C-alpha positions in Angstrom: 64.2 123.6 82.7 63.5 119.7 82.3 66.6 117.5 82.0 66.7 113.5 80.7 69.7 111.4 82.1 70.4 108.0 80.4 72.6 105.6 81.7 73.8 103.3 78.5 74.3 100.4 79.3 73.2 99.1 82.3 76.7 97.4 83.7 77.4 94.3 85.4 74.4 92.2 83.9 74.1 89.8 80.8 73.3 91.6 78.1 72.6 95.8 77.3 70.0 98.1 78.3 70.1 101.8 78.9 68.3 104.1 81.5 66.5 107.0 81.2 65.4 109.2 84.2 63.4 112.5 83.6 64.2 115.1 86.0 62.0 118.2 86.6 62.7 121.9 86.2 63.5 121.7 90.2 65.9 118.6 89.7 63.6 115.9 91.4 62.6 112.8 89.5 59.6 112.8 87.3 59.9 109.4 85.8 62.6 106.7 84.9 62.5 103.7 82.7 64.4 100.9 82.0 65.0 100.7 78.2 66.1 97.3 76.7 67.4 98.2 73.5 68.2 94.2 71.7 65.9 93.2 69.4 65.0 89.4 69.8 64.4 87.3 66.4 64.5 83.6 68.0 60.4 83.0 67.9 60.6 83.6 63.8 64.0 82.5 63.4 63.0 78.8 64.5 59.7 78.9 62.7 59.7 76.4 59.7 63.2 74.7 61.6 62.3 70.8 62.7 60.4 70.8 66.1 63.2 68.5 67.2 65.7 71.2 66.5 64.6 73.3 69.4 66.3 72.6 72.2 69.8 73.5 70.5 68.7 76.4 68.5 66.9 78.2 71.5 70.0 78.1 73.5 71.7 80.3 71.7 69.7 83.0 73.5 72.2 83.5 76.0 75.8 81.7 77.0 74.7 82.3 80.6 71.7 80.7 81.0 71.6 77.9 77.9 70.3 74.9 80.2 67.3 76.8 81.1 66.5 77.4 77.5 67.5 73.9 76.6 65.3 72.3 79.4 62.3 74.1 78.6 62.0 73.4 75.2 62.7 69.8 75.4 60.2 69.8 77.8 57.4 71.5 75.5 58.5 68.9 73.3 57.7 66.2 75.3 54.3 66.8 75.0 54.5 66.7 71.3 56.0 63.7 71.0 53.6 62.0 73.6 55.8 61.8 76.6 53.6 63.8 78.7 54.4 66.5 81.2 56.7 66.5 84.4 56.9 63.1 85.4 56.3 61.0 81.8 60.2 60.6 81.6 62.0 57.4 82.0 63.7 57.7 85.6 66.7 58.2 84.5 66.1 60.9 82.1 63.8 63.4 84.8 66.8 62.9 87.5 69.6 63.6 84.3 68.0 66.6 83.4 67.5 67.5 86.9 70.9 67.1 87.7 71.8 69.3 84.7 69.5 72.0 85.9 70.3 72.1 89.5 74.4 72.4 88.0 73.0 75.0 85.8 71.4 76.9 88.6 74.6 76.4 90.9 76.9 77.9 88.4 74.6 80.8 87.4 73.6 82.0 90.4 77.5 81.8 92.0 78.2 83.7 89.1 75.8 86.2 89.7 76.5 86.8 93.4 80.6 86.4 93.5 80.7 87.6 90.3 78.6 91.2 89.6 77.2 91.8 93.1 79.7 91.2 95.7 81.8 94.0 94.7 79.1 96.2 96.2 78.6 94.5 99.2 82.2 94.7 99.9 83.3 97.9 98.7 79.9 99.9 99.1 77.7 101.3 96.1 79.6 104.7 96.4 83.4 102.5 96.3 85.9 102.9 93.9 84.6 101.8 90.7 88.3 101.1 90.2 87.8 98.2 92.8 84.7 97.4 92.4 84.7 94.5 90.8 85.6 90.6 90.3 89.2 92.4 89.9 88.9 94.0 93.5 87.5 91.0 94.9 90.8 89.2 94.2 92.6 91.6 95.3 91.1 92.3 98.7 89.2 89.1 99.3 91.5 86.3 97.7 89.4 83.5 99.9 86.3 84.7 98.6 86.7 85.0 94.7 88.3 81.9 94.4 85.6 80.2 96.4 83.4 82.1 93.4 85.3 80.5 90.7 85.6 77.1 92.1 81.2 76.5 92.8 81.3 78.3 89.2 83.5 75.6 88.2 82.2 72.5 89.5 78.8 73.8 88.6 79.7 74.3 84.9 81.5 70.2 85.4 78.1 68.8 86.5 76.6 70.7 82.8 79.2 69.1 81.0 78.9 65.6 81.8 75.0 66.0 81.7 74.8 68.3 78.5 78.0 67.1 76.7 79.2 70.3 77.1 79.6 72.8 79.4 77.9 75.3 76.5 75.2 74.4 74.2 75.1 70.9 75.2 72.9 68.6 73.8 71.9 66.3 76.6 68.3 66.9 76.2 65.9 65.3 73.8 62.3 65.1 73.0 61.3 62.4 75.0 64.0 62.1 77.6 68.3 62.5 77.1 71.1 61.1 74.8 72.9 59.7 77.9 73.2 58.7 81.2 75.7 59.0 84.3 78.7 56.4 83.9 80.0 55.5 88.0 83.2 57.3 87.0 81.3 60.8 86.2 79.7 60.2 89.2 82.5 59.7 91.4 84.2 62.5 89.9 81.6 64.9 90.6 80.6 63.1 93.9 84.2 62.6 96.0 86.4 64.5 93.8 89.8 65.7 95.8 88.6 69.3 97.8 87.1 71.7 96.7 85.2 69.8 93.6 83.4 67.7 95.0 79.8 67.8 96.3 80.6 68.2 100.2 82.7 70.9 99.5 80.2 73.0 97.5 77.8 72.2 100.3 80.2 74.0 103.1 81.0 76.5 100.7 77.1 77.5 100.0 76.9 78.0 103.9 79.9 80.4 103.6 78.3 82.2 101.0 75.1 82.6 102.7 76.9 83.6 106.1 78.5 86.0 104.4 75.6 87.5 103.1 73.8 87.3 106.1 76.8 89.2 107.9 76.6 92.1 105.5 72.8 92.1 106.0 73.3 92.7 110.2 75.7 94.9 109.8 73.8 97.1 107.2 70.4 96.2 107.7 68.4 99.7 107.3 70.5 100.3 103.8 69.4 96.1 102.6 66.0 96.5 103.9 65.0 99.4 101.8 67.1 100.0 99.0 64.1 99.9 96.3 61.6 97.9 98.2 58.3 97.7 97.0 55.0 95.2 98.0 54.4 93.2 94.4 52.7 90.3 93.4 54.9 87.0 93.1 54.7 83.8 90.9 56.8 81.0 90.2 55.8 77.4 89.5 55.5 74.8 92.8 55.6 71.1 93.2 52.1 69.6 93.6 51.9 69.8 97.0 53.5 73.6 97.7 57.5 72.4 97.9 59.9 74.3 96.1 60.9 72.8 92.9 62.5 74.7 89.9 62.1 71.8 87.1 58.7 71.0 87.3 55.4 71.7 89.1 52.1 73.8 88.8 51.6 77.4 88.6 51.1 79.8 91.3 51.3 83.5 92.2 50.7 85.1 95.6 50.0 88.8 96.3 51.9 91.0 99.0 49.6 89.1 101.6 50.4 86.0 101.0 46.7 85.2 99.1 46.9 83.2 96.3 45.6 84.7 93.4 46.4 81.9 91.0 45.9 78.8 91.9 48.1 75.9 91.1 46.9 75.9 87.4 48.5 73.5 84.6 51.6 75.3 82.7 49.7 73.8 79.7 47.5 76.5 80.2 49.6 79.3 80.9 48.0 81.5 78.1 44.2 81.7 79.7 45.9 83.7 82.4 49.0 86.1 81.6 49.0 88.3 79.3 51.8 90.3 78.0 51.0 94.0 77.4 54.0 95.7 74.4 55.1 99.7 75.6 56.5 101.8 72.4 59.9 102.4 74.7 61.6 99.3 75.1 61.3 95.6 72.6 60.7 93.9 76.3 57.3 93.0 76.6 55.1 93.2 80.4 53.2 90.2 81.8 50.5 90.6 84.2 48.0 88.1 85.2 44.9 88.4 82.7 41.9 88.3 85.8 43.7 91.6 87.8 45.1 93.4 84.1 47.9 95.3 83.6 47.9 97.9 86.4 47.6 95.4 89.3 48.5 92.0 87.5 51.9 92.4 87.1 54.3 90.3 89.3 58.0 89.3 90.4 60.1 85.9 89.4 63.1 84.5 90.1 64.3 83.8 94.2 62.4 86.0 96.0 58.9 85.1 93.7 60.0 81.4 94.5 60.8 81.5 98.1 57.5 83.7 98.6 55.4 81.2 96.8 56.2 77.5 97.8 55.2 76.0 101.0 58.3 75.1 102.2 62.3 73.3 100.5 62.7 69.9 100.4 66.0 69.5 101.5 67.1 70.2 105.6 70.1 72.9 105.4 68.1 75.0 102.9 64.7 74.4 104.5 65.9 75.8 108.1 67.4 78.8 106.1 64.3 79.3 104.8 62.2 79.2 107.8 64.9 82.2 109.2 63.8 83.6 106.1 60.3 83.5 106.0 60.4 84.6 109.9 62.3 87.9 109.0 59.0 89.1 107.5 56.7 87.5 109.9 55.5 84.8 107.0 54.6 87.4 104.4 55.8 88.0 101.2 59.1 89.8 101.0 59.4 92.8 98.8 62.7 93.5 99.5 64.8 93.9 96.2 68.1 93.6 97.7 66.9 90.3 99.4 66.9 88.6 96.4 70.7 88.2 97.0 69.4 86.3 100.4 66.6 84.3 98.5 69.5 83.6 95.5 72.0 81.9 98.5 69.3 79.8 99.6 68.7 78.6 96.5 72.6 78.1 95.6 72.6 75.7 99.1 68.9 73.7 98.1 71.3 73.1 94.6 73.9 71.8 96.2 72.2 69.5 98.4 70.0 68.2 95.4 73.1 67.3 93.3 75.0 65.5 96.6 71.5 63.5 96.8 71.5 63.1 92.9 75.0 61.7 92.7 74.2 58.7 94.9 70.9 57.6 92.8 71.4 54.5 91.4 69.0 55.4 88.7 71.5 57.8 86.9 73.5 54.7 85.5 70.0 53.6 83.7 70.3 53.8 80.1 66.3 53.5 79.3 67.0 56.9 78.0 64.0 58.0 75.7 59.5 57.8 75.8 57.5 58.4 72.8 53.6 58.4 72.5 51.0 60.0 70.4 52.1 62.8 68.6 50.3 66.2 69.2 50.3 69.6 67.6 50.9 71.7 70.9 53.5 71.9 73.8 54.6 74.2 76.3 57.2 73.9 78.6 57.7 76.0 81.9 60.6 75.6 84.0 62.3 77.9 87.0 65.3 79.4 85.2 67.7 80.8 87.4 66.1 84.2 87.0 62.9 83.8 87.3 60.0 81.6 85.5 60.5 80.4 81.9 57.9 79.9 79.4 58.6 77.7 76.1 55.2 77.6 73.9 55.7 75.6 70.3 53.3 74.3 67.5 54.3 72.3 64.7 52.4 71.0 61.6 52.3 67.8 60.2 55.6 68.3 58.5 57.1 68.2 61.9 57.7 72.5 61.6 57.2 74.8 63.8 55.1 77.1 62.7 54.5 78.7 66.2 56.8 79.9 69.0 56.2 81.9 72.2 58.7 82.5 74.6 58.3 84.1 78.1 61.4 84.7 79.5 62.9 85.1 83.2 63.6 88.8 82.8 60.9 89.3 80.3 58.6 88.6 83.5 60.3 91.2 86.3 60.3 93.9 83.5 57.9 95.7 85.4 59.4 95.6 89.1 62.9 96.4 87.7 61.1 99.2 86.2 59.6 99.8 90.0 63.0 99.4 91.6 64.9 101.9 89.2 62.4 104.2 89.9 62.4 103.9 93.8 66.2 104.3 93.7 66.4 107.3 91.3 64.1 109.1 93.2 65.8 107.8 96.5 69.7 109.3 95.2 68.7 111.7 92.6 66.3 113.9 93.6 67.4 117.4 94.2 71.6 116.7 93.3 73.2 119.3 91.8 75.1 117.0 89.3 75.2 113.8 88.6 77.9 111.5 90.0 78.9 107.5 90.0 77.6 106.6 93.1 73.9 107.3 91.7 74.7 106.1 88.5 75.9 102.7 89.9 73.2 102.9 92.8 70.7 102.5 89.6 72.5 99.8 88.6 72.5 97.8 91.6 68.7 98.0 91.7 68.4 96.1 88.4 71.5 93.9 89.3 69.4 92.4 92.0 67.4 90.9 89.8 70.3 89.5 88.0 68.6 90.5 84.4 69.4 88.3 81.4 68.8 91.4 78.8 70.0 89.1 75.8 67.6 86.3 76.7 64.7 88.7 77.0 65.1 90.5 73.4 68.7 89.7 71.8 71.8 91.2 70.7 71.8 94.6 69.7 73.7 97.0 71.6 77.2 99.2 72.3 79.4 99.9 75.4 80.6 101.9 77.0 78.5 102.9 79.7 77.1 106.3 78.7 75.1 109.4 80.6 73.5 111.9 78.6 71.7 115.2 79.9 69.1 116.3 77.8 66.7 119.5 78.0 63.0 119.7 76.9 64.3 120.9 73.3 66.1 117.6 73.0 69.5 119.5 73.2 72.4 117.8 74.8 74.1 120.1 77.5 76.1 117.3 79.2 77.5 113.8 78.8 79.3 111.4 81.0 81.5 108.2 79.7 82.0 105.4 82.4 
């Protein structure tokens, strides 16, 4: 008699989803799926609204990474108001947005690593669930917990001073920004009392990397083999191939490192990327058109970005990048738990960039906005913490939005997360006589590596707490466990 195992919802991620694992008559995993059970409506909600409202409206998708949506929408509207793409803004306009974006990356990555993932590293996948949370981290490693809290606070302060408030700010507007950074604000971030200053954030970023690399050294086999598989990877890169999270061209590589999408203009994204729909999820499955849905899916996010770029343009992060690349002899890295390694290299890069930007006098300029000839279509592409984010808007003569298409980071990682879930389920669940909490958490660890934001990918409709249900071939419930 076949069984179906349902894990609902997945915990320690942003948003709600469930995992269904189907077993055959011998107790082996036959198939598994990550279901996104939330419904997204923002592409419809914004239709009919004045286009200039989009940067404020769409960031309500998420309270964790609103800056990413705010800036992606603003970049799309830069095109519509005739400010061009990329470097069409004034120096203060682009650099203030970049500072905002680096602050967002910094706080989001820190939140994920310290609050959501570090409990698994400190206590183990099969550790006591009563300890395997941020409270357990604080009780057992106070310094690590304090570091995570203060680093995130610093990133949020950057957002507050660039966007106007920590969540759902208004700093970016079509064609530029609505404020610069005062000398007092700069000094607060650059040289404030310990630990709230740029130098301390760089130091702590190195410490966080050392923590993960130490864990990796002591658990190398588990970290390297957990949900590891070959794949394509996609991100934006600077035109010279450098790592860049704010602006660039689209590039994708295969599992051997061969370029399969050659630095194309982001305005033309829909010539190269298609979205497949499946009946069992509200989230779509993007793929490269040229390769088709079977071979064209790809990973995005920290692992994808480090696999795609040629170098990182800050010295400390570049040194770590070289070590990261050497681990796989220069080939793309397909190990899911190495997302955490890549994520912390990005944290270090952001800390370096924040420190450099704060010393730039352009941030005090007052030339805030650029406008030119109006257009009726604009695409904004940016690297959000979780991966490549697409915002596409079209307007009519009355300046109303007539079309909105959003491909968010977690949507781009939909197929890879399903691959990771399937591999983990087969590794931990095949032939097991009963469902255990460590098995359930192992599947969640695979998903958490991608830091999915399920609210962004769909939008809110879901329920708690975690529930696992066994269902036989006749769809009859034969067992149920709550977590």
